[in-house]
C-alpha positions in Angstrom: 51.8 98.8 110.5 51.6 99.2 106.8 51.3 103.1 107.4 54.4 102.8 109.3 56.3 100.6 106.8 55.4 102.9 104.0 56.7 106.0 105.9 59.8 107.2 103.8 62.2 107.2 106.8 61.1 103.7 107.8 60.9 102.2 104.4 64.7 102.9 103.6 65.5 100.9 106.6 63.6 97.5 105.1 65.5 95.0 103.2 64.0 91.8 101.8 65.9 88.7 103.0 66.0 87.6 99.3 68.2 90.5 98.6 72.1 90.0 98.2 75.0 91.3 100.4 75.7 93.7 97.7 72.2 95.0 97.7 72.6 95.4 101.6 75.7 97.5 101.1 74.4 99.7 98.6 71.1 100.3 100.5 73.2 101.3 103.8 75.5 103.6 101.6 72.5 105.4 100.1 70.7 106.1 103.3 74.0 106.5 105.3 73.4 103.9 107.9 74.7 101.0 109.1 71.8 99.1 110.2 68.7 97.5 108.2 65.6 95.4 109.3 65.2 92.3 107.3 61.5 91.6 106.8 59.5 89.2 104.4 56.5 91.0 103.8 55.0 92.2 106.9 57.1 89.4 108.9 60.2 90.3 110.9 63.2 88.3 110.0 66.1 89.9 111.7 68.5 92.9 112.0 71.5 93.2 109.2 74.4 95.3 110.3 77.3 96.3 108.3 79.4 94.4 110.6 77.3 91.1 109.6 78.4 91.9 106.1 81.8 92.6 106.8 82.2 89.3 108.6 80.8 87.3 105.7 83.2 89.1 103.2 86.2 88.2 105.6 84.9 84.6 105.5 84.9 84.7 101.7 81.0 84.8 101.3 80.2 85.9 97.6 78.6 89.4 97.5 75.6 87.5 95.7 75.0 85.5 99.1 71.5 86.2 100.2 70.7 88.3 103.3 69.1 85.5 105.0 72.1 83.5 104.8 73.9 85.4 107.2 71.1 87.0 109.4 71.9 86.3 113.2 69.5 85.1 115.8 70.8 87.2 118.7 69.7 90.5 117.5 68.0 92.9 120.2 65.0 94.4 119.6 62.2 96.2 121.7 58.5 95.2 122.4 55.4 97.6 123.1 56.0 96.6 127.0 59.7 98.1 126.6 59.8 101.8 128.1 61.7 104.6 126.4 64.0 104.6 129.0 65.0 101.0 128.6 65.1 101.5 125.0 67.8 104.4 125.3 69.7 102.4 128.0 70.0 99.4 125.6 70.7 101.4 122.6 73.7 103.3 124.5 74.9 99.7 125.7 75.0 98.2 122.0 75.6 101.4 120.2 72.6 101.0 117.9 71.6 103.6 115.5 68.1 102.8 115.9 65.8 100.4 117.8 62.7 98.9 116.0 59.8 98.2 118.4 57.2 95.2 117.7 54.3 94.0 118.9 53.4 90.8 120.3 52.2 89.8 117.0 55.5 90.7 115.3 54.3 93.8 113.8 56.6 96.6 113.6 54.8 99.5 115.5 57.9 102.0 116.0 61.4 103.0 115.5 63.5 105.0 117.8 66.4 106.8 116.1 69.7 107.5 118.0 69.4 111.0 116.6 66.2 112.0 118.0 66.7 110.3 121.7 70.2 111.8 121.9 70.1 114.7 119.9 73.2 114.0 117.6 73.7 111.8 114.8 77.1 110.4 115.2 77.5 107.6 117.8 80.7 107.8 119.8 82.8 104.8 119.8 82.0 102.0 122.4 86.0 101.1 122.8 88.9 103.4 123.1 92.5 102.6 122.3 95.8 104.9 122.2 97.9 103.9 119.8 100.4 105.7 117.5 99.0 107.3 114.0 101.2 108.1 111.2 100.0 110.3 108.8 101.4 110.4 105.2 101.5 114.0 104.0 104.5 114.5 101.9 103.0 114.1 98.6 102.5 116.9 96.0 98.8 116.5 95.7 98.9 116.5 92.0 95.3 115.4 91.5 94.2 118.6 93.5 95.9 121.1 91.3 95.7 124.1 91.3 94.8 124.2 94.9 98.0 122.5 95.8 100.2 125.0 94.2 99.3 127.1 96.9 98.4 124.7 99.8 99.8 121.4 100.8 97.1 118.5 100.4 96.9 118.0 103.9 95.9 121.7 104.5 93.3 121.9 101.9 89.9 122.9 103.6 87.3 120.6 104.5 84.1 121.5 106.4 85.3 123.8 109.2 89.1 122.1 109.2 91.6 121.0 107.0 92.0 117.4 105.9 94.6 116.5 108.4 92.7 117.8 111.2 89.6 115.9 110.3 92.1 112.6 110.2 93.7 113.3 113.6 90.1 114.4 115.2 88.7 111.0 113.9 91.5 109.1 115.6 91.3 111.2 118.6 87.6 110.3 119.2 88.7 106.6 119.5 91.4 107.7 122.0 94.5 108.0 119.9 96.8 111.0 121.0 99.9 110.3 119.4 100.4 111.4 115.9 103.6 111.2 113.5 103.1 113.3 110.4 105.6 112.6 107.4 106.0 115.7 105.2 108.2 116.8 102.5 106.2 119.2 100.1 105.4 122.6 101.7 106.2 120.9 105.1 107.2 124.4 106.7 103.7 125.6 105.9 102.1 122.3 107.6 104.2 122.6 110.8 103.5 126.4 111.0 99.5 125.8 110.7 99.4 122.7 113.1 101.7 124.3 115.7 99.7 127.6 115.7 96.3 125.6 115.9 96.7 124.7 119.8 95.9 120.9 118.8 95.0 119.0 122.0 97.2 116.1 121.3 100.7 115.4 120.5 102.1 115.3 117.1 105.6 114.9 115.8 106.8 115.5 112.2 109.2 113.2 110.3 110.6 115.0 107.4 111.7 113.6 104.1 114.6 115.2 102.6 113.5 114.0 99.3 110.4 112.2 98.0 110.3 108.9 99.5 107.2 107.2 98.0 104.3 106.1 100.2 106.1 104.0 102.6 110.0 105.4 102.6 109.7 107.6 105.3 108.4 104.9 107.8 112.1 104.1 108.3 112.5 107.6 110.2 110.3 106.0 113.0 112.8 103.4 113.9 113.4 103.7 117.8 110.3 105.9 118.0 107.4 103.6 117.6 107.2 100.4 119.6 103.5 99.5 119.6 100.8 98.5 116.9 100.5 101.8 114.8 98.1 103.1 112.1 99.1 104.4 108.9 96.9 106.7 106.7 97.1 108.7 103.8 96.3 112.4 104.6 93.7 112.6 101.9 91.1 110.0 102.8 88.1 109.6 105.2 87.1 106.3 106.7 83.8 106.0 108.3 84.4 103.1 110.4 85.0 102.2 114.0 88.9 101.8 114.1 88.7 99.7 117.0 86.8 97.0 115.0 89.8 97.1 112.3 92.5 96.7 115.1 90.3 94.0 116.7 90.4 92.1 113.4 94.1 92.7 113.3 94.8 91.4 116.4 92.6 88.4 116.3 94.1 87.1 112.9 97.8 88.0 114.5 98.3 90.0 111.2 101.9 91.7 110.5 100.0 94.1 108.5 96.2 94.8 107.7 95.1 96.5 104.8 91.8 98.4 104.8 90.0 97.8 101.7 86.9 99.7 100.2 84.3 98.0 98.0 84.1 99.8 94.5 81.4 98.8 92.2 82.2 99.4 88.5 79.4 99.6 86.1 80.3 98.2 82.4 78.1 100.2 80.1 78.1 97.6 77.5 77.5 93.8 77.2 80.2 91.6 77.7 81.1 88.2 76.4 83.1 85.4 77.6 84.8 83.1 75.0 86.2 79.4 75.2 88.3 77.4 72.8 87.9 78.1 69.0 86.3 81.2 69.8 83.1 79.7 71.0 80.9 81.7 73.4 80.7 80.7 76.9 78.7 83.5 78.4 77.0 86.8 77.5 76.0 89.4 80.1 74.4 92.7 79.7 76.1 95.7 81.2 77.4 93.8 84.2 78.6 95.5 87.5 81.9 94.3 88.9 83.1 94.9 92.5 86.7 95.3 93.5 88.3 95.7 96.9 90.2 98.9 96.6 93.4 99.8 98.7 91.9 102.5 100.8 95.3 104.1 102.0 94.4 103.1 105.7 96.8 100.3 107.5 97.6 98.5 110.7 101.2 97.7 111.3 103.3 96.1 113.9 106.3 97.8 114.8 108.8 95.5 113.7 107.8 96.3 110.1 109.6 99.5 110.4 112.8 97.5 110.2 111.7 96.2 106.8 112.2 100.0 105.4 115.1 100.6 103.4 117.0 103.6 104.7 116.4 106.9 102.8 115.1 105.3 99.6 112.3 105.7 97.4 109.6 102.8 98.7 106.1 102.3 98.0 103.8 100.5 100.4 102.9 98.0 97.8 106.6 97.1 97.8 106.6 96.6 101.5 103.4 94.4 101.2 105.1 92.3 98.4 108.1 91.6 100.6 106.1 90.7 103.5 104.0 88.1 101.4 107.0 86.6 99.9 108.4 86.1 103.6 105.1 84.5 104.5 104.0 87.4 106.8 100.5 87.5 107.7 98.7 90.2 105.6 95.1 90.8 106.4 92.3 92.8 104.5 89.3 94.4 106.4 86.3 95.5 104.2 84.5 98.9 104.2 81.8 99.9 101.9 82.2 102.0 99.1 80.2 104.7 100.9 82.5 104.5 104.0 85.6 105.5 102.0 86.0 109.0 100.6 89.2 109.6 98.6 89.3 113.5 99.1 92.2 113.6 96.7 90.3 113.0 93.9 88.5 116.4 92.9 85.2 115.1 92.3 85.0 113.3 95.6 86.6 116.7 97.2 83.9 118.7 95.6 81.3 116.1 96.9 82.5 116.0 100.5 83.2 119.9 100.7 80.0 121.1 99.5 77.4 118.3 100.6 
């Protein structure tokens, strides 16, 4: 058992139940997995999924909350009597990245990984849906100059495709087949490229005659979209099951849902907090602060479109402020920092392009 736990591929899956939620998120991001095994020494405590952490954050738990405080007791594991075929069927049913196997004494004796059993790393979504997706591709892409002097941001290469193709494919894997692409800068080039790619889903272009900000072009969708729909910037990649975001949106009767990425900022200095008369209240050495960052992915209800002014420059932050003042329900769905890639930033683009 000790030898198995010390094996690098297994050791990285183990988390101490006295670790914090932020520790769990970072560990998942570092190993690019969304499931961990909580063990107190050699004793199995439970499984910790990214969904467990997300639900805790939504319930306003602090990121300093201990893993042991949110561990569920309805986890599914295998024992030494479970056949490999049974394990495969269970993993397919619950879409598990891996399945730990324990002896009757509670010892970890094996771990079956999805990629080893099924020959692929990516697990297909369990639930599909077909809703419209609006891709905002009208920006100048100033952060990616000089590349965007030649190509619009949507057509910047990423792996063997362009950014916009990666986004459409990620939604298509969830069942989405209807795309609306908001274009302005180098619009003709985007249209020409996509129309010649034989892309197997429907896409329509909505063209801004002038720059309309991050939400202004949505007014062009009046009388075109009648269902709940997604809006996404053309320079971000979100590694998340979109159905879980949609389910959160519907379950909470939200008018609009913002997907927020947790962003960790390390302050390289000691910080002080003072009170009355300049007296020291607290001193922290090189603290880390975590913010929820607007990722650029949203879920909206169709009546939101009626709130967009006609042919005016209008940012999505103005729309959100308007909804909030009107008493609308605005939800925030959290994803980990590692699940959000802002490819419109040079450093992130280089990291993703050549990883």
